[in-house]
C-alpha positions as CSV (number, residue, x, y, z in Angstrom):
1,L,-63.6,24.2,-34.2
2,G,-66.3,21.9,-35.4
3,F,-67.6,24.6,-37.8
4,R,-64.1,25.1,-39.2
5,I,-63.6,21.4,-39.8
6,A,-67.0,21.2,-41.5
7,T,-66.2,24.2,-43.6
8,H,-62.8,23.0,-44.8
9,P,-62.7,19.2,-44.3
10,V,-60.1,18.6,-46.9
11,K,-57.6,20.9,-45.3
12,W,-58.2,19.3,-41.9
13,I,-57.8,15.8,-43.3
14,L,-54.6,16.7,-45.0
15,G,-53.3,18.5,-42.0
16,S,-54.1,15.6,-39.6
17,S,-52.5,13.1,-42.0
18,L,-49.4,15.2,-42.2
19,V,-49.1,15.4,-38.4
20,V,-49.5,11.6,-38.1
21,L,-46.9,11.0,-40.8
22,I,-44.4,13.3,-39.0
23,C,-45.0,11.3,-35.8
24,L,-44.6,8.0,-37.6
25,S,-41.2,9.1,-39.1
26,G,-39.7,8.0,-35.8
27,L,-40.3,4.4,-36.7
28,L,-37.6,4.7,-39.3
29,R,-35.1,4.6,-36.5
30,F,-36.9,2.0,-34.4
31,Y,-35.0,-1.2,-33.5
32,Q,-35.4,-3.9,-30.9
33,E,-32.6,-3.7,-28.3
34,K,-30.9,-7.0,-27.7
35,N,-27.6,-6.0,-26.2
36,P,-27.7,-7.4,-22.6
37,L,-25.5,-4.6,-21.4
38,K,-28.2,-2.1,-22.4
39,L,-31.2,-4.2,-21.5
40,W,-30.5,-5.2,-17.9
41,V,-27.6,-3.1,-16.5
42,P,-27.5,0.6,-15.7
43,P,-25.4,2.4,-18.4
44,D,-23.3,4.3,-15.9
45,S,-22.4,1.2,-13.8
46,D,-18.8,0.0,-13.2
47,F,-19.8,-3.4,-14.7
48,V,-20.7,-1.8,-18.1
49,R,-17.5,0.3,-18.1
50,D,-15.3,-2.7,-17.3
51,T,-17.1,-5.0,-19.8
52,E,-16.8,-2.5,-22.6
53,W,-13.1,-2.1,-21.8
54,L,-12.6,-5.9,-21.9
55,L,-14.4,-6.2,-25.2
56,A,-12.4,-3.3,-26.8
57,N,-9.1,-4.7,-25.6
58,F,-9.4,-8.5,-25.7
59,D,-12.2,-9.2,-28.1
60,E,-12.7,-12.7,-26.7
61,G,-14.7,-14.3,-24.0
62,Q,-16.5,-17.5,-22.9
63,R,-20.1,-18.6,-22.7
64,P,-21.4,-21.4,-20.5
65,E,-23.7,-24.2,-21.7
66,T,-25.2,-26.2,-18.8
67,V,-26.9,-29.5,-18.3
68,I,-28.5,-30.4,-15.0
69,L,-29.2,-34.1,-14.2
70,T,-31.5,-35.1,-11.4
71,A,-32.1,-38.4,-9.6
72,D,-32.7,-39.8,-6.1
73,N,-29.0,-39.9,-5.7
74,V,-26.7,-38.7,-8.5
75,L,-23.7,-40.1,-6.7
76,D,-24.9,-43.6,-7.8
77,P,-22.4,-45.2,-10.2
78,E,-25.2,-46.0,-12.8
79,V,-26.4,-42.4,-12.8
80,L,-22.8,-41.1,-13.3
81,Y,-22.2,-43.7,-16.0
82,H,-25.1,-42.5,-18.0
83,L,-24.1,-38.9,-17.5
84,N,-20.6,-39.8,-18.7
85,E,-22.1,-41.4,-21.9
86,I,-24.1,-38.2,-22.6
87,T,-21.0,-36.1,-22.0
88,K,-19.0,-38.1,-24.4
89,R,-21.7,-37.9,-27.1
90,I,-21.8,-34.1,-26.7
91,S,-18.0,-34.0,-27.1
92,L,-18.3,-35.8,-30.4
93,V,-20.9,-33.3,-31.8
94,N,-19.9,-31.6,-35.1
95,S,-21.4,-29.2,-37.5
96,T,-21.8,-29.9,-41.2
97,R,-23.4,-26.5,-42.1
98,G,-20.8,-24.4,-43.9
99,K,-17.4,-24.9,-42.4
100,F,-17.0,-28.3,-40.8
101,Q,-16.4,-27.8,-37.0
102,T,-16.1,-30.1,-34.1
103,W,-16.7,-29.4,-30.4
104,H,-12.9,-29.0,-29.9
105,D,-13.0,-26.1,-32.5
106,V,-15.6,-24.1,-30.6
107,C,-14.8,-24.9,-26.9
108,F,-12.9,-22.5,-24.6
109,K,-9.5,-24.0,-24.0
110,I,-7.2,-23.8,-21.0
111,P,-3.6,-25.0,-20.4
112,I,-3.4,-28.6,-19.1
113,I,-1.0,-28.6,-16.1
114,A,-2.1,-31.9,-14.4
115,K,1.3,-33.4,-14.9
116,Y,2.9,-30.7,-12.7
117,T,0.2,-30.0,-10.1
118,V,-0.5,-33.7,-9.4
119,R,3.3,-34.3,-9.0
120,E,3.5,-31.3,-6.6
121,R,0.5,-32.6,-4.6
122,R,2.1,-36.1,-4.3
123,G,5.3,-34.5,-3.1
124,L,3.4,-32.8,-0.3
125,D,1.6,-36.0,0.6
126,D,4.9,-37.9,0.7
127,G,6.2,-35.6,3.4
128,G,8.4,-33.4,1.2
129,F,7.2,-30.4,3.2
130,F,9.7,-31.3,6.0
131,D,12.6,-31.6,3.6
132,E,12.5,-27.9,2.9
133,E,13.4,-24.9,4.9
134,P,10.3,-23.2,6.4
135,S,11.4,-19.8,4.8
136,T,11.6,-21.5,1.4
137,R,8.1,-23.0,1.7
138,M,6.7,-19.6,2.9
139,S,8.2,-17.7,0.0
140,M,7.0,-20.2,-2.5
141,A,3.5,-19.9,-1.0
142,H,3.4,-16.2,-1.7
143,F,4.9,-16.5,-5.2
144,E,2.3,-15.9,-8.0
145,P,3.9,-16.5,-11.5
146,S,1.4,-14.3,-13.4
147,V,2.3,-11.4,-11.1
148,H,5.9,-11.8,-10.0
149,A,7.4,-13.4,-13.2
150,P,8.3,-11.3,-16.2
151,S,5.3,-11.1,-18.6
152,A,7.3,-12.4,-21.6
153,L,8.6,-15.4,-19.7
154,F,5.3,-16.2,-18.2
155,C,3.4,-16.0,-21.5
156,E,6.1,-18.2,-23.2
157,I,5.7,-20.8,-20.5
158,L,1.9,-20.6,-20.6
159,N,1.8,-21.1,-24.3
160,S,4.1,-24.1,-24.2
161,F,1.4,-26.1,-22.3
162,P,-1.0,-28.3,-24.2
163,K,-4.5,-27.0,-24.2
164,D,-7.9,-28.7,-24.0
165,C,-11.6,-27.8,-23.5
166,L,-12.7,-26.4,-20.2
167,L,-15.5,-28.6,-18.7
168,F,-16.8,-28.4,-15.2
169,S,-18.0,-31.9,-14.3
170,I,-17.6,-34.3,-11.4
171,L,-16.8,-37.0,-14.0
172,D,-13.5,-35.3,-14.2
173,L,-12.6,-37.2,-11.0
174,W,-12.5,-40.5,-12.9
175,K,-11.1,-38.9,-16.1
176,F,-14.4,-39.6,-17.9
177,D,-13.7,-43.3,-17.9
178,S,-17.1,-45.1,-18.1
179,D,-15.6,-48.5,-17.1
180,L,-13.9,-47.0,-14.0
181,I,-17.1,-45.1,-13.0
182,R,-19.3,-48.1,-13.2
183,I,-17.2,-50.2,-10.8
184,Q,-17.2,-47.5,-8.1
185,T,-19.5,-47.8,-5.1
186,P,-21.6,-44.9,-3.8
187,R,-19.3,-44.7,-0.8
188,Q,-16.1,-44.6,-2.9
189,I,-17.7,-41.9,-5.1
190,A,-18.5,-39.8,-2.0
191,M,-15.0,-40.3,-0.6
192,T,-13.4,-39.2,-3.9
193,L,-15.7,-36.2,-4.2
194,N,-15.0,-35.0,-0.6
195,S,-11.2,-35.3,-0.9
196,A,-10.7,-33.8,-4.3
197,T,-9.4,-30.2,-4.7
198,L,-7.7,-30.5,-8.1
199,S,-9.0,-31.5,-11.5
200,P,-7.2,-34.8,-12.5
201,V,-7.6,-33.9,-16.1
202,T,-6.6,-30.2,-16.2
203,G,-4.6,-29.9,-13.0
204,H,-6.5,-26.7,-12.0
205,P,-8.2,-26.2,-8.6
206,M,-11.8,-27.1,-8.7
207,N,-14.6,-27.2,-6.2
208,F,-16.6,-30.2,-7.1
209,S,-19.2,-29.8,-4.3
210,Q,-20.5,-26.7,-6.0
211,M,-21.7,-28.8,-8.9
212,L,-24.2,-30.6,-6.7
213,G,-27.6,-29.7,-5.6
214,G,-29.9,-31.2,-2.9
215,V,-26.9,-32.2,-0.9
216,E,-27.1,-34.4,2.2
217,V,-24.1,-34.5,4.6
218,D,-23.1,-36.7,7.5
219,Y,-22.3,-35.5,11.0
220,M,-18.8,-34.4,9.9
221,G,-20.1,-32.3,7.1
222,R,-19.0,-34.7,4.3
223,I,-21.3,-35.1,1.3
224,V,-23.0,-38.5,1.2
225,K,-25.9,-37.9,-1.2
226,A,-27.1,-35.4,-3.8
227,R,-30.2,-35.1,-5.9
228,S,-28.8,-33.1,-8.8
229,V,-25.5,-32.6,-10.6
230,K,-24.6,-29.7,-13.0
231,T,-22.2,-30.1,-15.9
232,T,-21.0,-26.9,-17.6
233,W,-19.3,-26.7,-21.0
234,M,-17.4,-23.5,-21.8
235,T,-17.6,-22.2,-25.3
236,H,-15.2,-19.7,-26.9
237,V,-16.7,-16.4,-28.1
238,N,-15.0,-14.0,-30.5
239,F,-16.8,-10.7,-29.9
240,T,-15.3,-9.2,-33.1
241,T,-17.6,-11.4,-35.2
242,I,-20.7,-10.9,-33.1
243,N,-23.3,-8.1,-33.5
244,M,-24.8,-7.8,-30.0
245,G,-27.7,-5.9,-31.5
246,E,-28.7,-9.0,-33.5
247,S,-27.7,-12.0,-31.4
248,G,-28.0,-10.7,-27.9
249,N,-30.9,-11.2,-25.5
250,D,-34.6,-11.1,-26.5
251,V,-37.0,-9.0,-24.6
252,G,-38.8,-11.0,-21.9
253,T,-36.0,-13.6,-21.4
254,A,-35.9,-12.7,-17.7
255,D,-39.6,-13.1,-17.1
256,W,-39.3,-16.7,-16.0
């Protein structure tokens, strides 16, 4: 082989170069995969199938943006006051690049039903439960409007509610009122947190204890202290305007 190469060097150089060029032609189709469904999830999984169906039929979704605040005790009124000031500043953020947009333009919105759920809750607390027949109360407990009501009627009622941004925050308990938060005591804050099951702002069920970390409880299991608090803003995503191959996940994002 060495004798042949030495005898016809030009032919071997050209042949070797041709083989290398043929192999390099694959680079013409090379691209960096950023679609998270293809990066991290098995392609034949139920999750991929269901997600692709949702994207094809609904085209919309939501993306969480999270801030975690830590302190010796985040249930201190001064800590919550400063968190509320940060939250309000974020809500006032706007973009001046291209089309002018505010936070309200890009957030994920949900129907506000506090006027109805709070009133129903008050009715139960006032003893209205005993004014109704047990059979009526049981039938109402098993009634799910989105399932049992006609779709057209349910959607019409749902669209009639005012909508506002979805935000998961324990500040919701004081309706983001800085003055009200500041006059609370740590004991009052803990009592409000332990008893709340509905968002006073949106009216939807909400587990506020899940937003806390480093929790300390008393002998009855009630939260008395926490070292971190999580606030999550939900943004609206229109998948028809997003190329997942360009704006998805970068390689190595899970290395941390």
